[in-house]
N, C-alpha and C positions, 0 to 999 in steps of 0.2 A: 915454128920450127926452122931449122936452118934452111930447107928447101922452100919455104914459104906456105907450106901446107898449114892448115889451122886445125888444132886438136882440142878436144875437151877432156879435162880430168876429173874424174869421179873417184871418190873413195867413200867406202861405206864403213861405218864403225858403230860399235855400242860400247857401253861402259865395260872396261876390262874385267870387272869382277862378274859380269854375266856371261861371258864368252863360253865358259866351260858348262854352263846350264843351258846352252842352246835353246834360247827362248823363242825360236822362230815358230810359226805357226801358219796353217792354211787359212786363207781368207778369200775375199771378193773384192774386185774392183767395179766400182759403179760409174757410169756416165750419166750425171744428172741432166734433167731437161732445162734447169735454169738455177743459177746462183747470182747472188749479189757478190760483187768484187770491188774492193778498194784496194788500190796499190799498196803493197807492203803488208797485207793483212790476209788472213785465211779467207777462203771462199765460204759462204754459209747463206742461209736462207732462214727468214723468220716463219716462214710456212712450210708446210710438208712439201717435199719435191719428189715427184715420181720419176725413177731412172728410166733413160732410154734403153739402157741395156746392162747386164751384169756378167762379169767373167768370173768363174770360180778359179782360184789358182792355188797351187801347193807350194810349200817352201822350197821344193826341189826345182820348181821353175826358174828360180832366180839363179842365173849362171855364176854369180859371184859369191855364193852363199859360203864356200869354204875359204874366201879371201877377206871376209869382214875383219877390221882391225878392232882391237880392244883398246879403248881410249880412256885416258885419266882426265875427267872432266875439269879438275882444278888446274892441272898442267896446261890444258889447251887454253883455258882462260888467260892464264898468265902469258902463254905464247903469243895469243892475240893481242893482248895488251901490249907486249913488248915490240911486236912486229905486225901491226895491223894490215899493212899493205902487201907484205911478202908472206910466203909459206916455205921458209927455210926449215921448219919443224915437221913438215911430213914424214921425214925419216928419223925423227927423234924418238928414241927408245923410252924417254921419260914420258913423253906426250902419248905415245903409242907403245905401252909395254907388251902388248901382243900384236904382232904385225907379220902376217903370213906374207911369204914371198909371191908376187903375182907374176905369173908367166908372161914373157915378153909379148907374146901374141895377143893378150888381153889388156896390155897396158895402154897402147894407143890406138884409138878408134877414130878414123877421119870423119870430120864433120863438114858439112857444106854451108856453112854459115856466111 
C-alpha cells in the first residue's frame, strides 16, 4: 500500500452455475494430533489420527458468505495462462460473471507479516 502497510487479499469463489443453489453446509473443523506434510501437497496420514479438538460451525459463521464470487473455471484458466504473475482479471466479468460488491470495510484487513 502507499503508506507501507502490508495487506492480504482473499477472494472466495465457487462455480458461477452453483451460486443460485447456495451449496453451503454446516460442518466441523478438526485439529489433528499428527499429520504427514510434504511441501506443496495436502496433509494426510496413512493411519487413523485422533483429533485434539473439534469445532462445529454453521455456514452463517462465515462472514463473507454473501460476497462469494461466481467464477467461470475455463475463463480463469485462460486468464492465469495469459497473465500468471498478475491478477488484472479479479474484476473481469467474464472470469467472475457473478461478483457481489464487497463493502470497503471488509476489503482491506491489515496483517502483521
